[in-house]
N, C-alpha and C positions, 0 to 999 in steps of 0.2 A: 358324621354330620356337622360336628363343630368345625371340623378342619374346612369343610366346603364353604361353610358360612363367613370362615374368617377370610378365606382366598377373595370372595366375591367382591370385596370394596377395594383391596388394593388391585385386583386386574381392571377395574373400571379406572382407576388412578393411573395405572401403569399405560392405560390405553390414552388416556388424555396427556400423560407425559410424552408418549411416544408421537402422537400426531402434532406436540409443540415442535418437537426438535426435526421432524419430517418436515416442517413449514418452510418455505423458501426463507433462506438466512440473510436477503437483504431488504425485509421490511424495514420501512421507516417509522420513526416514531411519532405521535401526532404532532409534538413540537418541532421535529424537523420539516416535516410537510407544510407546516404553518410559515415556517422560514424560509421556505423555497428550495428545500433538499430535493434530489431525485434519486432512484437508484441507480446505478450502472451496472448491474447485474442481474437478469431477471430468475437467476435460481435453475433455469432449465439448460441453456445453451450459451453460446457466444456471441449472440445477436447484439450489434452495437459495438464489438469489437473487432479489430482488422491487424493485420501483420501475422505474427506466427501463432496462427489459430492451432496448427497442428501441435504445438508444445505445449500447450493446456489444455485442460479437461473439465467438466463440471460436474462435481459429485455432490450429492445431498445437498445440493444448494450454494456450494461452495465452488470457488474458483481454486484450481488445484494446478500448480506447475510440478510435475511428476519429477522422479529421480531420472537423471538423463533427459528430461525435458527441457523447456524454456525458451529463450529467444525473446525477441522484444514484442509485446502484446499491446495495442495501442488500442484508446478510444476511438471511435469512428470521428466524434467531434472533435474541435480545438477550443482549448480555454485560455483565456488570459489572467484575470484576476479570479480567485475562488479559493472554496473551503473545502478541501477533499478529505473525506473520514473513510477510514477502514479499519478492519481486525486482521490479524496475521498470526500465524502458529509457524515457528521455526521446527527445523530438525537440526540435529548436531552437525555444526560446519556449515549449516544452509548459506548460500550467498544467491542474493536477488536485488533489485533496485527498482525504484520509482522514477521513472522519467517524467518530467513536467515541461510544458512548453517547447515542446520537441516536434521536429519534423519526423515523417515516416520512415526516413533512411540517414544513416551515418550512426555515430556513437553518442548515444544520447547524454552521455557526461559531457560531451563538448559541444555538439549542435544543439544541444538544450541543457537541461539541467538533470542530474542524477541525485535523488536522494538514497542513502545506500540503506539496503535492508539486509542486515548482516548478522548472523548467530556469534557469541560469544566466544564459541569455541571453533571458530573458522582457523584452519590450520594455515599459516604463512604469517609473514612478518608485514605489519601494516604501519602506514603512517597515519598521523593524528587524523586526516581529513577520509579515512576510509573505513572507520568506525561506524557502527550502526547511527542512521540518521543526520550524517552529514551531509553537505552539498559536495560532492566528489570533486577534489581537486582546488574547493572554494573555500570552504567553511568547516570547521573541525565540530561535531557537535559535543555535547558534555555525555558521559559517560556512567554506566552504571543503574539504568533505569529501564533494562529489558528483563522482563519476567524469564525465570528459567525455562530453558529450552522444552518445548513441548506444550506450555501454556499459552493460552490466546493473550497477546497484546493489543491495545487500541493505539490508533496514531491518528493525527491530523494535522494536514499541512495548509497553511493560510499563504497565498502568494498574492500581494497586494502592491503593483508597479515593481520596483527594486525591492521591497522588503519581503524575506521569505522567512517563515516562521513554523517550525516543527515541534509538536507536543506529542509526546510519548507517555503513555499510562498516566496523563494528568501532569506531567511536567515538562516543561519548554526546554528543550536540548539545544535548539537553534533559534535564533531572533537576530537576524542579520540583514543589513543592506549589502545587496550584492555587488552593486557600484563600488562603494566603499573597500568591499571586501576584496575587491578584484584590481586596487589601484594603489600603486602603480603597476601592480603585476598579481597573480594570482598564486596561492602558495604553495601549487605544485610545477609553477613557472611555466604553463603550457596556455597557450591560447585557448581560450573559451569563448567563441562567439555567440554561443547559444545564451549567452548570459545578457544580450542584448535584445533577443526575440521578445515580442509583446504577447505573444499567444503560442500555442501548438498543442500537440496533442500529450495525454496523460499515459503512460504505461506501465506494466510491470516487466522487469529486463531479467529475465532468467538465466543462470548459469549452472544448467544443468544438476540440481539439488531439489529436493521437495519442500515447498512451502506452501502452504492454505492462507486463503484469503475468504472473507466474508464481510457482510454489512459495508458494500462498498457503496459510497454515494458521495455527492458533490452539490456544492450551490455556487451556481455561478455570479460571482460579483460584476462582472461585465455588464450584465444587463440592466 
């Protein structure tokens, strides 16, 4: 009898906790709603996304790039100036990316811009502009601010004209004028015509390793 009485309350609390976990992961805070943020993932399917829709799945309210999945999954809408926020969880050696102001075709790192999403345990030799948070081929990010592999990280990308800012877990790791950063040439020495684009799609650029995303939201500053 005493055992049953002790179980009753925890079961109720567990049910409440379970409900909270099962709720859509892209819910906005009241403050974000008031500021004009909108969710980009409905927690059920890939409505509002185009491109490599077969390379990603929605699991428990999260957007997941499965192992051996990936490709370029883009927002249906285009954005110019914006604040983009999301959380991500990496697996060991995981490699992904965030394309911004990108067209639907072509390598986003050049025809748009690619913000690196890369685990610290990635196997391979890297240039400074290839580490996590860097604007690929253009600006190297500060290192050492990723959480241990398997933990959730939060990231914010702020794009205002030529100024691109990347904030990882509360620390600014990139704050650069891309026009100045590419003059007289980019640090990888390659053409990056996408740096001149005023707007484009935002997308996850998977490379065959599992990465989970949640709380994907945006504030369009162009409106």
